[in-house]
C-alpha positions in Angstrom: 85.7 9.2 -120.0 85.2 5.6 -118.9 84.6 5.0 -115.3 86.4 2.0 -113.6 84.4 -0.3 -111.5 85.6 -0.4 -107.9 85.6 -4.1 -107.0 86.3 -3.5 -103.3 83.4 -1.1 -103.0 81.2 -3.7 -104.7 82.3 -6.3 -102.1 81.4 -3.8 -99.4 78.0 -3.0 -101.0 77.0 -6.7 -101.4 78.3 -7.6 -97.9 76.2 -4.8 -96.4 73.1 -5.7 -98.4 73.4 -9.2 -96.9 73.8 -7.7 -93.5 77.2 -9.4 -93.0 79.8 -7.7 -90.8 83.4 -7.4 -91.8 84.4 -9.7 -88.9 82.0 -12.4 -90.1 83.3 -12.3 -93.7 86.9 -12.5 -92.3 85.9 -15.5 -90.3 84.4 -17.2 -93.3 87.5 -16.5 -95.4 89.8 -18.3 -93.0 92.2 -17.7 -90.2 94.5 -15.5 -92.3 91.7 -12.9 -92.3 90.5 -10.3 -89.8 88.3 -7.2 -89.8 91.2 -4.9 -90.7 92.2 -6.9 -93.8 88.6 -6.9 -95.0 88.5 -3.1 -94.5 91.7 -2.7 -96.6 90.3 -5.2 -99.2 87.1 -3.1 -99.6 89.3 -0.1 -100.5 91.0 -1.8 -103.4 90.0 -0.9 -106.9 90.8 -4.3 -108.3 90.8 -7.6 -106.3 92.7 -10.7 -107.5 90.5 -13.3 -109.3 91.2 -16.1 -106.9 90.2 -13.9 -103.9 87.1 -12.7 -105.7 86.1 -16.4 -106.2 86.6 -17.1 -102.5 84.4 -14.0 -101.5 81.9 -15.1 -104.2 81.6 -18.6 -102.6 81.2 -17.1 -99.1 78.6 -14.5 -100.0 77.0 -16.7 -102.6 77.1 -14.0 -105.2 78.6 -14.5 -108.7 82.1 -13.2 -109.3 80.8 -11.1 -112.2 78.6 -9.1 -109.8 81.8 -7.8 -108.1 83.5 -7.2 -111.4 80.7 -5.5 -113.3 78.3 -3.8 -110.9 78.3 -0.1 -111.4 76.1 1.8 -108.9 75.9 4.9 -111.0 74.7 3.0 -114.1 72.1 1.1 -112.0 70.8 4.4 -110.6 70.7 5.9 -114.1 68.7 2.9 -115.4 66.3 3.0 -112.5 65.8 6.8 -112.6 65.3 6.8 -116.4 63.0 3.8 -116.4 60.7 4.4 -113.5 58.5 7.4 -112.9 56.2 8.2 -110.0 53.5 5.7 -111.2 56.0 3.0 -112.3 54.9 -0.6 -112.4 57.1 -3.5 -113.3 55.2 -5.7 -115.8 52.2 -4.3 -117.6 52.6 -0.5 -117.6 48.8 0.0 -118.0 47.9 -2.0 -114.9 46.5 -0.3 -111.9 46.4 -1.8 -108.5 43.8 -0.8 -106.0 44.3 -2.7 -102.8 42.3 -1.8 -99.8 43.2 -4.5 -97.3 40.9 -3.2 -94.6 37.9 -3.3 -97.0 38.8 -6.8 -98.0 39.2 -7.9 -94.4 35.9 -6.4 -93.5 34.2 -8.1 -96.5 35.7 -11.5 -95.4 34.5 -10.9 -91.8 31.0 -10.1 -93.0 30.9 -13.2 -95.1 32.0 -15.2 -92.1 29.3 -13.8 -89.9 26.7 -14.5 -92.6 27.9 -18.1 -92.8 27.7 -18.5 -89.0 24.2 -17.0 -89.0 23.0 -19.5 -91.7 24.6 -22.4 -89.8 22.9 -21.3 -86.5 19.5 -21.0 -88.3 19.9 -24.5 -89.8 20.8 -25.8 -86.4 17.7 -24.3 -84.9 15.5 -25.7 -87.6 17.0 -29.1 -87.2 16.5 -29.0 -83.4 12.9 -28.0 -83.9 12.3 -31.0 -86.3 14.0 -33.3 -83.8 11.9 -32.1 -80.9 8.7 -32.6 -83.0 9.8 -36.2 -83.8 10.6 -36.9 -80.1 7.3 -35.5 -78.9 5.1 -37.5 -81.2 
């Protein structure tokens, strides 16, 4: 059994992912549009190609995304590809980030640098005092 792709639902998904309200999409499509028409459009199984091109231009998403995106297939790919320890890229890589430890290390290096600078300043001041007092 082949499942049809619901283009209206795809328009709704992408619109929501972009955090665009129906009213805003209606405004961008022109004065013939309103929130109610967008709601009806998002319930359609198939949307006319010219209208899909308009929506594509407004949302800056390729027409093919509305025509081909199948959420169930995407979920299947993700669930079958990624496990609990999944990593995109090198599957053998491990990441051990301890941002607090890194921050503490940088802070300690900064303090050590300031202490060296203060020590050098004190030594220079002593040399200058000796030169002046001669």
